[in-house]
C-alpha positions in Angstrom: 134.6 113.4 163.8 134.4 113.9 160.1 132.2 116.9 159.4 130.9 118.5 156.2 128.9 121.7 156.0 127.5 123.7 153.2 129.4 127.0 153.0 126.5 129.1 151.6 124.2 127.9 154.4 126.7 129.1 156.9 127.0 132.5 155.1 123.4 133.1 154.4 121.3 131.5 157.1 120.0 134.8 158.3 118.3 135.2 154.9 116.3 132.1 155.4 118.6 129.9 153.4 118.6 126.2 154.3 121.1 125.0 156.9 122.5 121.6 156.1 125.3 120.1 158.3 126.3 116.5 158.8 129.0 114.3 160.4 130.0 110.8 161.1 131.7 109.5 164.2 135.2 108.2 163.7 135.1 104.6 162.7 131.5 104.7 161.5 130.1 105.1 158.0 126.7 106.4 159.2 126.4 110.1 158.5 123.9 112.0 160.6 122.5 115.2 159.0 120.8 118.2 160.6 118.7 120.1 158.0 116.7 123.3 158.7 114.7 125.3 156.1 111.8 127.8 156.1 109.2 125.1 156.8 110.8 122.0 158.3 113.7 120.7 160.3 115.0 117.1 160.4 117.7 115.0 161.8 118.3 111.9 159.7 120.8 109.3 158.8 122.2 109.8 155.2 123.6 107.5 152.6 127.3 106.9 152.2 127.7 107.7 148.5 130.4 110.3 149.1 130.9 113.6 150.9 128.1 115.3 148.9 125.4 112.8 150.0 123.1 114.4 152.5 119.9 112.7 151.4 118.0 110.6 153.8 118.9 106.9 153.7 115.5 105.4 153.2 116.8 102.0 154.4 117.5 103.5 157.8 114.9 104.5 160.4 116.7 107.3 162.2 114.5 110.3 161.3 113.3 113.1 163.5 111.2 115.8 161.9 109.3 118.9 163.0 107.6 122.0 161.6 108.9 125.5 162.1 106.6 127.8 164.1 106.9 131.1 165.9 107.1 129.1 169.1 110.0 126.9 167.9 109.5 123.5 166.5 106.1 121.6 166.5 104.4 118.4 165.3 107.6 116.4 165.9 107.8 112.8 164.8 110.5 110.4 166.0 111.5 107.3 163.9 114.4 105.6 165.7 115.5 102.7 167.7 117.1 103.5 171.0 120.5 102.5 169.5 120.0 104.7 166.5 118.9 107.6 168.7 122.0 107.2 170.9 124.2 107.4 167.8 122.2 110.4 166.5 122.4 112.3 169.7 126.2 111.8 170.0 126.7 113.2 166.5 124.2 116.0 166.9 125.9 117.1 170.2 129.2 117.4 168.2 127.5 119.3 165.4 125.7 121.8 167.7 128.6 124.3 168.0 128.8 124.5 164.2 125.1 125.4 163.7 125.3 128.9 162.2 123.6 130.8 165.0 125.0 128.8 167.9 127.5 131.6 168.8 124.6 133.5 170.5 124.7 136.5 168.2 121.2 137.5 167.1 118.4 135.1 166.9 119.1 131.5 167.9 116.1 129.7 166.5 118.2 127.3 164.4 120.4 126.2 167.3 117.3 126.0 169.6 115.7 123.6 167.1 118.9 121.5 167.1 118.9 121.5 170.9 115.2 120.4 170.9 116.1 117.5 168.6 119.1 116.6 170.8 116.7 116.4 173.8 114.3 114.2 171.9 117.1 111.8 170.8 118.5 111.6 174.3 115.1 110.7 175.7 114.6 108.0 173.0 118.1 106.6 173.6 117.2 106.3 177.3 113.8 104.8 176.4 112.0 107.7 178.0 109.0 109.8 176.9 107.0 112.7 178.4 103.6 112.3 179.9 100.8 114.2 181.6 99.9 112.6 184.9 96.9 113.5 187.0 97.0 113.9 190.8 95.3 110.5 191.1 98.4 108.9 189.5 96.8 108.2 186.1 98.7 108.9 183.0 96.3 110.7 180.6 98.6 111.6 177.7 102.1 110.7 176.4 104.4 112.3 173.9 107.8 111.4 172.3 108.7 115.1 172.7 108.5 117.6 175.5 105.3 119.6 175.7 105.4 123.3 175.0 102.8 125.5 176.7 100.4 125.4 173.7 100.5 121.6 173.5 100.1 121.2 177.2 97.1 123.6 177.3 95.5 121.9 174.2 95.8 118.4 175.8 94.5 119.5 179.2 91.5 121.4 177.6 90.4 118.1 176.0 90.4 116.2 179.3 87.1 115.2 181.0 86.9 115.7 184.8 86.5 112.0 185.3 89.8 111.5 183.4 91.7 113.2 186.2 89.4 112.6 189.1 88.2 116.1 189.7 84.9 117.9 190.2 83.2 119.7 187.3 84.1 123.1 188.6 87.8 122.3 189.4 90.6 123.8 187.4 92.3 120.8 185.6 95.5 122.7 185.2 96.0 122.5 189.0 95.6 118.7 189.0 98.0 117.5 186.3 101.8 117.7 185.8 104.3 116.8 183.1 106.8 114.1 183.8 109.6 112.4 181.9 109.1 108.7 182.5 110.3 105.3 181.1 108.4 104.3 178.0 107.3 101.1 179.8 105.3 103.2 182.3 102.9 104.3 179.6 99.7 102.2 179.6 99.2 100.2 176.4 95.9 102.0 175.7 97.7 105.4 175.5 99.2 106.3 172.1 102.5 108.1 172.4 102.1 111.2 170.2 104.9 111.6 167.7 106.3 108.1 168.3 106.8 106.0 165.2 107.8 102.9 167.0 105.7 100.1 168.7 104.4 101.0 172.2 106.1 98.7 174.7 
């Protein structure tokens, strides 16, 4: 692995300085970069204009982004083919130990974000997504990323009883569950939240 990191990011991440770390797999020219700042986090493929180039390669489609929040990372979007996601997850898995707070000392919100992106890329590489399925077997929602408690509650609160086959006075939380499923299981009329690729 060829890895390049920004020294000041490693030294000052606790002061909300940006984290920028990237690497290429041996034999490849595609650099994958993990970037984390006060507002956003991304994993993207970068240009190959030298070791100082960490900018997103706009000609490539590997790009995963999310907004920072007190609960972790939210509003994620995934732009990647399964092949690009597979390469991205392999590089990110190698980068993870070098993320500044990965040692476990103090807060681990940066490494937790990187792990979230790793899970997202792994699912995309395997052509899997997350969904909410009702007891009657119907898939009522789908997402390119795993649901956190807030996202799950928000989706379920918007469901109508007939969507999940329950009576008006039933608790919908008791009649739905989250599953990780092949993308091809998602009905064509369901939009996969956060997915920036054609629905199969």
